[in-house]
C-alpha positions in Angstrom: 0.0 0.0 0.0 1.3 3.5 -0.8 0.2 7.1 -0.5 -0.1 10.0 -2.9 1.3 13.1 -1.3 1.5 15.1 -4.5 -0.9 17.8 -3.5 0.5 18.1 0.0 4.1 18.5 -1.3 3.0 21.2 -3.8 1.4 23.2 -0.9 4.6 22.8 1.2 6.9 24.0 -1.6 4.7 27.0 -2.2 4.4 27.9 1.5 8.1 27.5 2.1 8.7 30.6 -0.1 7.4 32.6 2.9 10.5 31.4 4.8 13.1 31.3 2.0 13.2 30.9 -1.8 16.4 28.8 -1.5 14.7 26.5 1.0 11.7 26.1 -1.2 13.8 25.2 -4.2 16.0 22.8 -2.2 13.0 21.0 -0.7 11.4 20.7 -4.1 14.6 19.2 -5.5 14.7 16.7 -2.6 11.1 15.6 -3.1 11.8 15.2 -6.9 14.9 13.1 -6.3 13.3 10.8 -3.7 10.1 10.4 -5.6 11.0 10.2 -9.2 14.2 8.5 -9.9 17.9 7.8 -9.1 21.0 9.5 -10.2 22.4 8.2 -13.5 25.7 6.2 -13.6 28.1 5.6 -16.4 27.2 2.0 -17.0 24.4 -0.4 -16.1 26.9 -2.5 -14.2 28.0 0.4 -12.2 24.4 1.4 -11.6 23.5 -2.2 -10.4 26.5 -2.2 -8.0 25.7 1.2 -6.7 22.1 0.3 -6.1 22.9 -2.9 -4.3 25.2 -1.1 -1.9 22.7 1.6 -1.1 19.6 -0.4 -0.2 17.9 -0.4 3.2 15.2 -2.7 4.6 12.2 -1.6 6.6 8.6 -2.4 7.6 5.9 -0.7 5.6 3.6 0.7 8.3 0.5 0.3 6.1 1.0 -3.4 5.2 3.3 -4.7 7.9 5.5 -6.2 5.2 9.2 -5.9 5.1 10.4 -4.1 1.9 13.8 -3.2 0.5 14.2 0.3 -1.1 17.1 2.3 -2.5 18.4 4.5 0.3 18.3 7.6 -2.0 14.5 7.3 -2.2 14.2 8.2 1.5 13.1 11.8 1.7 15.1 14.2 3.8 14.8 18.0 3.9 17.3 20.6 5.1 16.7 22.5 8.3 17.9 26.1 7.6 18.4 29.0 10.0 17.2 32.5 9.3 20.3 33.1 7.2 19.8 30.1 4.9 22.6 28.2 6.6 21.9 24.4 6.7 21.9 23.4 10.4 20.4 19.9 10.1 18.2 17.4 8.4 14.6 16.3 8.9 13.0 13.0 7.9 9.3 13.7 7.7 6.5 11.2 7.7 4.1 13.4 5.8 4.2 16.8 4.0 2.6 19.0 6.7 5.3 18.1 9.2 7.9 19.9 6.9 6.4 23.3 7.6 6.4 22.8 11.4 10.1 21.9 11.6 11.3 24.4 9.0 9.6 27.2 10.9 11.1 25.9 14.2 14.7 25.8 12.7 14.5 29.2 11.1 13.5 31.0 14.3 15.6 34.1 15.1 16.1 32.8 18.6 16.5 29.0 18.5 17.0 28.3 22.2 18.0 24.7 21.6 21.4 25.8 20.4 22.2 26.2 24.1 19.5 24.6 26.2 16.6 22.2 26.4 13.5 22.0 28.6 12.7 19.2 31.0 8.9 18.6 30.7 6.6 17.2 33.4 3.0 17.2 32.1 0.4 17.8 34.8 -3.4 17.6 35.0 -5.0 20.9 35.8 -8.5 21.4 37.1 -11.0 21.5 34.3 -8.5 20.5 31.6 -9.3 17.8 29.1 -5.7 16.5 29.0 -2.3 17.0 30.5 -0.7 20.4 30.3 2.9 20.7 29.3 4.8 23.8 30.3 8.2 24.9 29.1 9.3 26.3 32.4 12.4 24.2 33.4 15.3 25.1 31.1 18.5 22.9 31.4 21.9 23.8 30.0 22.7 21.7 27.0 25.7 19.4 26.6 26.1 20.8 23.1 26.6 24.2 21.4 25.1 25.1 18.0 24.6 21.4 17.1 23.7 19.8 13.8 20.1 18.8 14.3 18.7 15.5 13.1 15.0 14.9 13.5 12.9 11.8 12.6 10.1 10.0 14.3 11.9 7.8 16.7 11.6 4.7 18.8 8.2 3.7 20.2 8.4 0.6 22.4 4.6 0.3 22.5 4.5 -0.1 18.7 7.9 -1.6 17.9 8.6 -3.6 21.0 12.1 -2.1 21.2 13.9 1.2 21.4 15.8 1.3 18.1 13.3 2.0 15.3 12.9 5.2 13.2 10.3 6.3 10.7 11.2 7.5 7.2 9.2 8.3 4.0 10.4 6.6 0.9 9.4 7.5 -2.7 8.8 5.1 -5.5 11.9 6.0 -7.4 9.8 6.1 -10.6 8.8 9.4 -12.3 5.4 8.0 -13.4 4.5 6.8 -9.9 3.8 9.4 -7.2 3.5 6.7 -4.5 5.2 7.1 -1.1 5.5 4.6 1.8 6.2 5.2 5.5 8.8 2.7 6.6 10.0 1.7 10.1 13.7 1.1 9.9 16.2 0.0 12.6 19.1 2.0 13.9 21.5 -0.1 11.9 19.6 0.9 8.7 19.0 4.5 9.8 22.7 5.1 10.5 23.9 4.4 6.9 21.0 6.5 5.6 22.0 9.4 7.7 25.7 9.0 7.1 25.3 9.1 3.3 22.7 11.9 3.3 23.9 14.9 1.2 21.8 17.2 3.5 23.7 16.0 6.6 27.0 16.3 4.8 26.2 19.9 3.9 25.2 20.7 7.5 28.4 19.1 8.7 30.4 21.3 6.3 28.7 24.4 7.6 28.7 23.4 11.3 29.9 25.7 14.0 30.6 22.9 16.5 31.4 19.2 16.8 28.0 18.3 18.2 25.2 16.4 16.6 21.8 16.3 18.3 19.3 13.5 17.5 16.0 15.0 18.4 13.9 11.9 18.0 11.7 10.6 20.8 13.3 8.0 23.1 16.4 7.7 20.8 18.8 7.5 23.7 16.6 5.3 25.9 18.1 2.2 24.3 21.0 1.6 21.9 19.9 3.7 18.9 22.0 6.9 19.5 25.0 4.8 20.5 24.7 2.6 17.3 24.3 5.6 15.0 27.3 7.4 16.7 29.4 4.3 16.2 28.4 4.0 12.5 29.2 7.7 11.8 32.6 7.3 13.6 33.7 3.9 12.1 32.2 4.1 8.6 32.1 7.8 7.8 35.1 9.0 9.9 33.0 11.4 11.9 34.5 13.3 14.8 31.1 14.5 16.1 29.8 14.0 19.6 26.3 12.6 19.2 23.6 13.4 21.7 20.1 12.1 22.1 17.1 12.2 24.5 15.8 9.4 26.7 12.1 10.5 26.6 9.4 11.8 24.4 10.4 15.0 22.7 8.3 18.1 21.9 9.1 21.3 19.9 7.5 24.7 20.3 7.8 28.0 18.7 6.4 31.5 19.0 6.2 34.2 16.4 7.4 37.5 17.8 6.1 41.0 17.7 6.5 43.8 15.3 10.3 43.2 14.9 9.6 40.0 13.0 11.5 37.9 15.4 10.5 34.4 16.6 11.6 32.0 19.3 11.7 28.2 19.3 12.2 25.7 22.2 12.7 22.0 22.5 11.8 19.8 25.4 12.0 16.2 26.6 9.5 14.5 29.0 11.0 13.4 32.2 11.4 9.6 32.5 11.5 7.7 35.8 13.1 4.4 36.5 11.4 1.4 38.3 12.1 3.0 41.7 10.6 6.4 40.6 14.0 8.1 40.3 14.4 10.4 37.3 16.9 9.1 34.7 19.3 11.4 32.7 17.3 13.1 30.0 20.3 13.2 27.6 22.9 10.6 26.7 26.0 11.7 24.8 28.5 9.7 22.8 31.9 11.2 22.0 33.7 10.0 18.8 36.5 8.3 20.7 
């Protein structure tokens, strides 16, 4: 089973022009590359070899079937700051998520460059659900990191803490179909390590920190596995950080000066004895 997101992507590309013409063009190119074909190679033999080396396997969330796709059909979009500098990469599950994260990244005051918020949802009288307040800022273990965002591990769904969600195109120009895949950390690592958006962000980085923003990514082995792959297979010297709980982003459009502020938080997680566990785990390259 597959999904046609053509209309949704058209709307996103149009609306991104309000943030940046360059960002709009770049995202349009990324959608076209993932959805409509692979780069050409000199010979069919070279193409076959290249494709075989660049495949990943994942579970189609709509069918429950395991499928193998070319890694380059996985959609990633750049996160850019308000000066069009690439500061990270986002792996959406559907078109409308792209706007939310690109607005968050392009805020004039992106507080997550230097801090994060520890979240403790509470039930207030008369409320229909828990209230989450960004009122407990914590100093970050990173400075101006490269951001990596994807829907992360969900033990209730996957039965483990090492799965990520990605959106894969058909790789065929005549077929606008897209599939949401759940892939393991051992598949996500190579996808991330070969992503041209990440490589550009690394080239423009202002620090040696990379922050995986996905929910629960550091609650198990996922962040450690990805850090090890980037170090051993890509030669990365980045320190990789990740969160142990559910993560949430927020942003606020400013006043007449046109400024905006964005925040990022992680839900506090307690161990079996009720003691809070560390909200962040970090893995240096050594």
